[in-house]
C-alpha positions in Angstrom: -5.4 13.1 -11.5 -4.9 10.5 -8.7 -8.5 9.4 -9.0 -8.3 9.2 -12.8 -5.4 6.8 -12.6 -7.0 4.9 -9.7 -4.1 5.7 -7.4 -6.1 6.7 -4.3 -7.3 4.0 -1.8 -9.0 4.3 1.6 -6.7 3.6 4.5 -7.8 2.9 8.0 -5.3 2.5 10.8 -5.5 1.2 14.3 -3.7 2.9 17.2 -3.0 1.0 20.4 -3.6 3.2 23.4 -2.5 2.5 27.0 -5.2 3.3 29.5 -4.7 4.5 33.1 -5.3 0.9 34.4 -2.3 -0.4 32.4 -4.5 -2.1 29.8 -4.5 -1.2 26.2 -7.3 -0.5 23.8 -7.3 -0.1 20.1 -8.7 3.0 18.4 -9.6 2.8 14.7 -8.9 5.9 12.6 -10.8 6.2 9.4 -11.2 8.8 6.6 -7.6 8.6 5.6 -6.4 7.9 2.1 -3.1 6.7 0.6 -1.5 6.1 -2.8 -1.9 2.6 -4.1 1.8 1.6 -4.5 1.0 -1.3 -6.9 -1.1 0.9 -9.2 1.6 3.7 -9.0 4.3 1.3 -10.0 2.2 0.2 -13.0 1.9 3.7 -14.5 3.5 4.1 -17.9 6.0 7.0 -18.4 3.4 9.4 -19.9 0.9 8.8 -17.1 3.6 9.2 -14.4 4.7 12.5 -16.0 1.1 13.8 -16.0 0.6 12.9 -12.4 3.9 14.6 -11.4 3.0 17.7 -13.4 -0.4 17.9 -11.7 1.2 17.6 -8.2 3.7 20.5 -8.7 2.7 23.8 -7.2 1.9 26.4 -9.9 1.8 30.2 -10.0 -1.2 32.1 -11.4 0.4 32.1 -14.8 0.8 28.3 -14.8 4.6 28.3 -14.2 6.1 25.9 -11.6 6.2 27.7 -8.3 9.6 27.3 -6.7 9.2 30.0 -4.1 9.1 27.3 -1.4 12.8 26.8 -1.9 13.5 30.3 -0.6 11.7 29.6 2.6 14.2 29.3 5.5 11.6 28.0 8.0 12.7 24.9 9.8 10.5 22.0 10.8 11.3 20.5 14.1 10.0 17.3 15.6 11.8 17.7 18.9 8.6 18.4 20.9 6.9 15.1 19.7 
């Protein structure tokens, strides 16, 4: 669905790493993709609805799967 509406675009990023000698070097990360915000904002209401419906988790019977709401697992970023 994202490809159909041309919403996916390649995304490379550069990370700046400090080396042991106090200098820094850049590391290029490739193979990532992101949503094209301009293309997303241009979607008409029907296309936006179809994209949202395709992104929702579904059960085997095709119903929207809301079981993730019952999960009491916590995500913690304290160790980062």
